[in-house]
C-alpha positions in Angstrom: 19.1 -0.2 -15.0 19.4 2.4 -12.2 16.2 4.1 -11.2 16.0 7.8 -12.1 14.9 9.3 -8.7 14.2 12.9 -7.8 13.5 11.8 -4.2 14.1 8.6 -2.2 11.8 5.7 -2.9 10.7 3.1 -0.3 10.0 -0.5 -1.4 8.0 -2.2 1.3 6.1 -5.4 2.1 3.9 -6.5 5.0 3.2 -9.8 6.6 -0.1 -9.7 8.4 -2.7 -11.7 10.4 -4.9 -11.8 7.4 -6.2 -10.0 4.3 -8.8 -7.7 5.7 -7.4 -4.2 5.6 -9.8 -3.0 8.3 -9.6 -5.8 10.8 -6.2 -7.4 10.3 -2.8 -6.3 11.7 0.8 -6.2 10.7 3.2 -8.9 12.1 6.2 -7.9 10.0 7.2 -4.9 7.9 10.2 -4.8 5.7 11.3 -1.8 3.7 14.1 -0.9 1.4 14.9 2.8 1.1 16.7 3.7 -2.1 18.2 7.2 -2.4 18.8 9.2 -5.6 22.5 8.6 -5.3 22.0 4.8 -5.2 22.5 4.3 -1.5 20.2 1.7 0.1 18.9 1.2 3.6 17.1 -2.0 4.5 14.9 -2.4 7.6 12.9 -5.4 8.8 10.8 -5.3 12.0 8.6 -8.0 13.6 5.5 -6.6 15.2 3.3 -7.8 18.0 -0.2 -7.5 16.5 -1.8 -7.8 20.0 -4.0 -10.7 18.8 -3.7 -14.3 17.8 -2.1 -14.9 14.4 -4.4 -17.4 12.6 -2.9 -20.7 11.6 -3.7 -20.0 7.9 -1.7 -16.8 8.0 1.2 -18.6 9.7 1.2 -21.2 7.0 2.0 -18.5 4.5 4.6 -16.4 6.3 5.7 -18.8 9.0 5.4 -16.2 11.8 3.8 -17.5 15.0 2.5 -15.9 18.1 5.6 -17.0 20.0 7.8 -15.3 17.3 6.3 -11.8 18.0 5.4 -12.1 21.7 8.2 -9.9 22.8 8.2 -7.6 19.8 7.1 -4.0 19.9 3.5 -3.1 18.8 3.0 -1.1 15.7 2.1 1.9 17.8 5.5 1.8 19.4 7.4 1.9 16.1 4.9 3.9 14.0 6.7 7.3 14.3 10.0 5.8 13.4 8.5 4.1 10.3 6.6 7.3 9.3 9.9 9.3 9.5 11.5 6.8 7.1 8.6 7.0 4.6 8.0 10.8 4.8 8.9 12.6 1.6 9.5 9.4 -0.4 7.8 7.7 -3.3 6.4 4.3 -2.2 6.5 1.0 -4.1 5.4 -2.5 -3.5 3.9 -5.6 -5.1 0.1 -5.5 -4.9 0.7 -2.6 -2.6 -2.0 -0.2 -3.9 -4.8 -2.8 -3.2 -3.5 -4.2 0.1 -0.3 -3.0 1.7 -0.8 0.7 1.4 -4.5 0.6 2.7 -3.5 -1.6 5.6 -0.4 0.5 6.5 -2.6 3.7 6.4 -5.0 2.0 8.8 -2.2 1.1 11.2 -0.9 4.7 11.2 -4.3 6.1 11.9 -4.9 3.6 14.8 -1.5 4.6 16.2 -2.4 8.3 16.0 0.6 9.1 13.7 0.0 12.0 11.4 1.4 11.0 8.0 -0.5 12.0 4.9 0.2 9.0 2.6 -2.1 10.5 -0.1 0.7 13.0 -0.9 3.1 10.3 -2.0 3.4 8.7 -5.4 2.7 5.0 -5.4 4.2 2.5 -7.8 2.7 -1.0 -7.8 5.1 -3.4 -9.5 2.4 -6.1 -9.6 0.2 -3.8 -11.8 3.1 -3.2 -14.2 3.8 -6.9 -14.3 0.1 -7.9 -14.9 -0.2 -5.3 -17.6 2.9 -6.6 -19.3 3.0 -10.4 -18.6 0.3 -11.6 -16.1 2.3 -13.5 -13.4 3.0 -13.8 -9.7 5.9 -12.3 -7.8 7.9 -15.5 -7.9 7.2 -15.9 -11.6 8.1 -12.2 -12.1 11.4 -12.6 -10.3 12.3 -15.7 -12.5 11.0 -14.1 -15.7 12.7 -10.7 -15.3 15.7 -11.5 -13.1 16.4 -15.1 -14.0 16.5 -16.1 -10.4 14.4 -18.3 -8.1 12.7 -16.5 -5.2 13.7 -19.0 -2.5 12.4 -16.9 0.4 9.0 -16.0 -0.9 6.5 -14.8 1.7 9.3 -13.4 3.9 8.9 -9.6 4.0 12.6 -8.8 3.3 12.8 -11.4 0.5 9.7 -10.1 -1.2 10.7 -6.5 -0.7 14.2 -6.8 -2.4 12.7 -9.0 -5.1 10.2 -6.3 -5.9 13.0 -3.7 -6.2 15.0 -5.9 -8.5 11.9 -6.7 -10.6 11.1 -3.0 -11.2 14.6 -2.3 -12.4 14.5 -5.4 -14.7 11.1 -4.3 -16.0 12.6 -0.9 -17.0 15.5 -2.7 -18.8 13.1 -5.1 -20.6 10.6 -2.5 -21.8 12.7 0.7 -22.5 10.2 1.8 -25.2 7.0 1.1 -23.3 8.0 2.1 -19.7 9.5 5.4 -18.6 12.1 5.6 -15.8 10.1 8.3 -14.1 8.4 7.9 -10.8 5.4 10.1 -11.7 4.8 8.1 -14.9 5.2 4.7 -13.2 2.9 5.8 -10.4 0.2 6.7 -12.9 0.8 3.6 -15.1 0.6 1.2 -12.1 -2.7 2.6 -10.9 -5.9 0.9 -12.0 -8.2 3.7 -10.9 -8.2 7.2 -9.5 -8.8 6.3 -5.9 -9.5 9.1 -3.4 -9.2 6.8 -0.4 -6.8 3.9 -0.3 -9.5 1.2 -0.2 -11.1 2.5 -3.4 -14.5 3.1 -1.9 -14.3 6.7 -3.2 -12.9 7.4 -6.7 -12.6 10.5 -8.9 -14.7 10.3 -12.1 -13.9 11.8 -15.5 -15.4 15.1 -14.4 -13.0 15.3 -11.4 -15.8 14.7 -8.9 -15.4 12.5 -5.9 -18.0 9.7 -6.3 -19.0 6.6 -4.3 -17.6 3.4 -5.7 -20.0 1.0 -3.8 -23.5 0.6 -2.6 -26.8 2.2 -3.5 -25.1 5.6 -4.4 -22.4 4.1 -6.6 -21.1 6.6 -9.2 -22.9 9.5 -7.5 -21.0 12.5 -6.2 -20.3 12.3 -2.5 -21.2 15.9 -1.7 -24.5 15.5 -3.5 -25.3 12.3 -1.6 -24.6 14.0 1.7 -27.0 16.8 0.8 -29.8 14.5 -0.2 -29.2 11.8 2.5 -27.4 13.3 5.5 -27.8 10.1 7.5 -25.6 8.2 5.0 -22.5 9.9 6.4 -23.4 8.8 9.9 -24.1 5.3 8.8 -20.6 5.0 7.2 -18.9 6.5 10.3 -20.6 3.9 12.5 -20.0 1.0 10.0 -17.1 -1.4 9.4 -15.3 0.9 7.0 -11.5 1.7 6.9 -10.5 4.7 9.1 -8.9 6.3 6.0 -12.3 6.1 4.1 -14.0 7.8 7.0 -11.3 10.4 7.2 -11.7 11.2 3.4 -15.5 11.4 3.6 -15.2 13.7 6.6 -12.9 16.0 4.6 -15.3 16.0 1.7 -18.3 16.8 3.9 -16.5 19.7 5.6 -15.4 21.1 2.2 -18.9 20.9 0.8 -20.5 23.0 3.5 
């Protein structure tokens, strides 16, 4: 099934130094840009994370310090990547929980002004888990009838994710809509305000904390009652995107 697109969609996958979206860095990014006319552009870039790649991470994606020693840093290619993502829907596998938050952090560290929150996000893993409960390799075999021989390579996982989404639409024509807005909403577990899900929007449309002693309380109300809480977060080990969102809420509530 061909995707019904009203704008380009970018399927992407990251290989990283680890799984901490605040502290870890990208070592490889691969993205497949699909245009409404069906044209496809594939890009894969190795990235120097400017730090040691832990052996446990290398055991997953097989990328070593030597492999990326002469590669550009993310800051050096961030503007190019942002241009390719700008104005597109964004899709991935477990992307809403990991890849998008980490990519947002890398853009902020690089000083690149791209507002990812304006994009629609489609998480193929969420669709898969809601329908079948499997991994990407199992999803590829289940939906596409193929073995994912290059799992945990960014380009292999990226193209597999694209093929799985199209196969999902073929398999569930009555349950899934070939519409990017619908798929974005369906593949979201919660109404995150920040990418890490530390701030969510409740049923009343209020921005509330999703962690800590003020969990489920409106952010603006907390800042009025406990002004020091905002400063504590800014100084703490929280994602830059979370701090950016909280600053916006604080300024709007004045």
